[in-house]
N, C-alpha and C positions, 0 to 999 in steps of 0.2 A: 836466575830462579823465577819462577813463575809466580804470578802475583792473583789467588783466585780468589774469585767472588761466588760465597757460597749460601745458600738458604737456609739459615737455623732453622725453621720451619719444618724443610722436610730434607734435609742434605742433600739438595739438588747441588750441581754446581751448574751455577746461572754463564758466568763468563770464566776465562782467564787469558791474564797479560803477562805478555814477556817485561820481565824489572828492563829497566832501562840501563843500560851499560856506563859504565863510568866515562866515556866518550861525550856518550849522550848529555851524559847530566850536564857535564862540562860544557859542552854546546850550549845549551838553555840557558844554565847561569851567566854566558857570554851574552846570550841574545838578549838576557833580561836586563844585565849592566845597563848596554848599550842602550838599551827602550827607555832607560831610567835616567839616562842623558838628556833626553827630551822631556820627560814625564815631568823631572822636575821646576819645569821651567814653566811650567801652564801655569792658571789662573785657577783661583779655588773656584770660578763659577765654571769650568770646563770641567774640574773637578767632579762636582756634584752634578751637574743632569748627568754623567754616568752612572754615578751612584743611584740618584733616581731612577733612570732608565732600569738600572738593574733592579729595582726595588719592581717596577713596575713590572717584569719577566718572573720573576719569583712569584706574584701576588694570580699571574697568569699562569702560570706551571705550577701551581703550588699541589698539586692534584697527582701528576705526572711526577714530581719531586717525592713524594711521600710514599708513591707505590716504591720507588728505588731504594730509601728506607727500608721500606716493611720487607722486601725481600732479599738485601743484603746485611740486614743486621736485626731485624725481626718487630722495629716500632709502627706498633698498629696504626693504622693512614691517619685514623682522624686526630693522633697525637703529631704523627708527621706534617700534617698541614699547618696545627699550630709552630709548628717551629720553623715551616716555611715564612709564615707571615712574621713571625718574629724577626727571622733575617734582613726582610723585605722592611721593618721597623727601623734598625739596625742604620741601613742603607738611608734612611728618610732622613733619619736623626742628625748623621753626620752631614747629611749633605745641606742641611737644614743651619746645623751650627756649627760645623766645623772651623769656618770662614772666622768667627768670632771666638772660638776657643785655641785657634793660633796666634790672635792678633796681637802687636808686640804689646808687649805690657811694659806701660815707665816703672821707673824705680825713683823714687824721693831721695834724698839725702848724700847722692854721690855726685861729682860734678859738675860741671854745667846742666847736661841734662844725659839721662842712662834710660836705658831699657832692656827689656829682653826678649831674642827673637826666637820664636822655634821652627827649626829648619830640617828639612828629609836629609835623611844620612845615609840611603843607599837600599839593597834589599834584603829584607826580612823574610829567614828562613822560621814557618811554622812548620810545627812538627803535631798532629794532631790528632784525637781519637774517637772510634767507632760511635760514643754512643747518641753524641749532638752530633750527626756526618754534617751538617750545613749549618746549624747557629754557631758550633767551637771557630770552625771556620770564616765566617759572616762576622761575628764580631771582632774581630782583629784584625781582620782584612779591606772590611771598610775604614776604620780612623786609619791603619797604615796608608793607604789607598788615597784618601782625602789629604795626609800632611805630606804627602808627595813622594812616597815608596814604594818600590817596587816590593812584590810578595811572594814567593816560592814556597809550596806546599808540601809536604812529604806527611800523605792522610796515613790511616788505618789500615795496612795491608788487606783487609775484609773486609773495603769499600770502594773499592776503586773503582766503582761505576759513580756513587756519588761524587769523590775528588773527578771526575773528568765531567761532571754534568756541572761542578761548580766553574772551573776552568771556560765549560762554552758559556756559560750565563756571563759571564765578564767580558768575553769576546760578544756575544750577543748585544751587549750596553754600550759597545763603541768604546772599550779600554784597547790602548796600542794592545797589537796580538802579545808582545812578550813583555807585559807589565804583571801581567799574573801568572804562572806556568803552575802547571800540578806535574811533581816528580813519582813518577813510579817505578820508586826504588824500594830497597828492605833498610832497617833499620845498621847496617855495616856502614851503610854508601853517608850516614850524617855527619861523621865528623871529614868527609874527602868535601862535602858539602861548606861545613865551615871553614874549610882551607880558604875557600874562594875568596880574595879582596875583596870584590864587592861585596859579602855576604859580610854585614857588619855586626849583626844580633839575631837570637834565635827566641821565639814562644813557644813554650810545648806545654800542651794540656795533658795530662796520661797519672801513671802510677809512679811511688817513689822511686822506684826502682829505674824509670827513666827519666825521669828529671833528674837525680842524684847523677847518671850517667854522662846526657847530654850536659848538665848545668857544668861539672867536670872539664867535658870538650870544649866548651865555649868560654869558660876560666883560663884552662890550657892558653887559648889563643888571645888574653885580652877582648872578649867579645860579652857585650850585654847578654842577660839574659832573662825569662821573665817566664817562673814557671808556677804554673796553675794545676795544682797536684791533687791524692785525695782527701776525703773526708769522713767524718765522723760523727754528725751535728746531732747535739743534741736538742729535744724539744721537752720542753719542762711545762708541765700542767700545775697550778696553784689551785688551791681547793676551791678559788672564786670563778674560775674560769668555765666560758662557754664551752660547756662537753661538745655539744652539737658541733660547734664550728668547729673546736679542737679536734674530734674524730673525726673530721669528714676531711680536713687539711692532713692530718697523719695520716690518712689512709691516701691518698693521694700523692703527698711527698713519699712514701715509702715506697709505693708501689708502681707509680704513674715510670713510665720507661722500663717497667718491670722491675726497677727499684736499683736499674744499672745507671743513677748519677750522681757526681759528686757532692751536692749540694741537700741530697734526699735526708729527711730526718733519720736517722739510724738506731739513736740513744734515746727512748724514752722516758724521761725521768720525772714521774708523777707524787707527787704528796697523798700521803696515805691515808688522807681522809678522802677520796676523789680516786683512789689506786684503782679497788676493785669493779666501781661501775666504768671508769675509764677502760679498760680490760675487755669488758665484757662486752663495751660498746664497740670498739675498736674490732674485737671476734668476729659481731656480727657486720661490721660494714665491709671488712676484709673478704669475709667467707661467701659477700653478695657481687665481689668481683666476676667478670667473666673471662674465663683465659681460653684464649683459644688463635685461631688464624688472624694474624696482622692484617690480613683484605678485607676481612671482613668489618663493617664499620659499628657492628654491636660489642667487638672485642674489646677489653679493658687493656686487659695483658697477654704480649706476643713473648714468644720464646726467649731464653737469654740468646745472647750475640753467640755464644759456643757453646760445645760440652767441656773442655777444659775449665772455662768458669764456672759453669754448671758443679762440675765434680769439686771445686776450689771448694765454693759457697759450701756444697753438701761437707764438706771435709769440717768447715768451720761451724755448722750447725753440729753435728757431731760432737766437738769439741763443747760447743756449749752443756748439750745433753750431759756428755761426762762428766763435765763440773762440777753438776749438780741443776742445770736450768730445767724446766719445764716446757715442752711444746705443747703451747695454748692451741696450735692452730697447722698446719701443715708438718712439714720440717722433712720430709721425703723426696726423693725424687720421681714422678709418678712413670706408670708406665705408658708404653706408645712413643709413636717417631717423634722425635723435634726434641730442643733444647727447650722444653718448658719446665719451668720451677713455681711450685703453688705457693700463693701467697701465707707466710708463716708468722708466729708471735710465739717468741722465749721468753717467757720469767723466770725469775728466780737465780740465774746467774748469779754466781757472788761475782764482786768488781775486782775484784784482786785475779780474776782469771786470766790470762794472757790474753783471750780473743776478745775480750771486750776493750780491748787496746788498739785491736785492726780494724780495717772496715772491710765490712761485708755488703760486697757489690752484688746486690740481689735484692728480692721482695723480702726480707728477713727482719724483722721489728724486736729490738730489745729492750724489754719494759720492765723499772727498776723501781720499785719502793724505796721513798725518805721520808724522814720524817719533820723535815725543817729546808728553812730554803736555803739556809747556809750548804747544808748538806746538801742541797741541790747544785748550788753553783761549785762547790769542791768536787762533784760527779761530773758535773759537766766538762770541767778543766781539765782531768782524770784521764789526757788525753791526748799523742805527741802530734796530734792533729788540730787544725784552729783555723777553719774554711768560714761556718757558719752556725745558725743555732735561731732559735725562735724560742719565747716565753709567753705562757696565754695565762692573762690574768685580767679583770674586769678593771684593777686597779692600773692603769696603763704608766700613772707616775711612776709606781713602786718597780712595775714591769720595766720600765726605761731605767730606773738607777740600779736593778739588778745588772740587766747589760750590760753597763759601763763594767761588770765583774766576771763576764766573761770575754774567755780571750780568743776571739775568733775575727777573721776579717768583717764580719756581717752577722748583725742580729737583729731579727725583725719581730715584732709585738704583735698577737693575734693574727696573723699572715704570714702564707706559706714563704718562705726561705729560697730566693729564685734571684737569677742575675738579671739586671733592666737598664735598658741603655742609659740610662740618667745617671747612674750608681758607680761607683768604681768597685769594683769586684775581683777579690782573690783573698788571699788567707795569711796565716804566719804556722811558724812550726812546719809541720813534716807537711803541711798542704800550700807551703812552696812562699814565694815573694812576688814583688812587681804586681801592676793593677793591670787589669780592661777595663773598659766601658767607660762612659760619662767623661770628662773635663780632663783626667788623667789619664783614659787611658791613649786620647788621640797623641798626649804631649809624651808618652813612657819610652815611643821611639823614635826621637827626634833631640837633636842636637842643640839644646837648651845654651843659647848664647848671648852673653851679657855683651854689651856693648854701652859704653861711655864717654863721652865728649866732652871736654878739659877734666 
């Protein structure tokens, strides 16, 4: 099977790669397992120095890497450079903090002495998506490598050049040649990779369907899995919110990366006292965004990553309208070349409509009016997802109390929901399980070993 790199802004085929054969894949896994036997014995200082060099390379090459993203999946270059710099930050973080986070942990109350060690386990399979083609990989690879594991990457098939560029960065940084490898394979080979004795676990970021399939395969082999899946994040606006900041952040959250973000705000739940003003301001803010060539510095929104995903989004928008919703802004595929979709706002969708419980993976904001804080929380939780959410209020103590009632992996108050190197990241429900980043992320794929003396 050929793996194609295609420009979603023009439809041009950029490059074509042949999928690795099962024999080639098995050979890479054997090489990685061999490399791990030495890598596991390296010191934290040795691993940290290589991660720090990777961070330097990322910063040096941020413009070139951003261009690859723009061409392969349509991310505007300004946003692409920001993504690359964030990858450098996660390398720096684990280089600086990894040894302390993995230090033996004394345990009181048992034996003469007891402690917990965090030991590497082998090769981690990562199955990663196209929407943040560098960040999604580095946020799992950096802590895993620092912990002493090896990593193999099965990236989304539409970003093969990003995948190969990541492998090259780790090589250039001085990591052993086979300690991080890209597998140019389709989804059909994932189970065979999991069959390899050296592969002890899998981390997947992607759709519910992909997550269920890979988690089932891992479970059947008694191998650990971490799933970071979709989201339908609530964005709750209370009457005392700073609407200027709320609208600015709402626009960034819903339309950044052309709305193709799992932790984007997707359902805007607004108290009736400020509902009309919020909708008016949000329409003006989203209307001002520049949609166009992702290689242009002034572009805010590039194309969606593919025509099928755009068609799926349009189908969801159509169902919103059929259910009684009103398109206040956008709502239709524009004419012309490229997989573009305009900023869209839909109001008045009945909350019982099935589409309200789906993830809309594009620049479409569903806005709901509620009459009380309790109604806002109930609607926020009326979803199978549970990744993130935000609450906007001048009373941050009240907002923090409300946050405890929102069933998500994280809640941000008066701030953009985002993944941060210092904080554990992950969800509940159909948004998956397990955690990445922070202290939890580096320990997720280690053998947490208890040692007791006496």
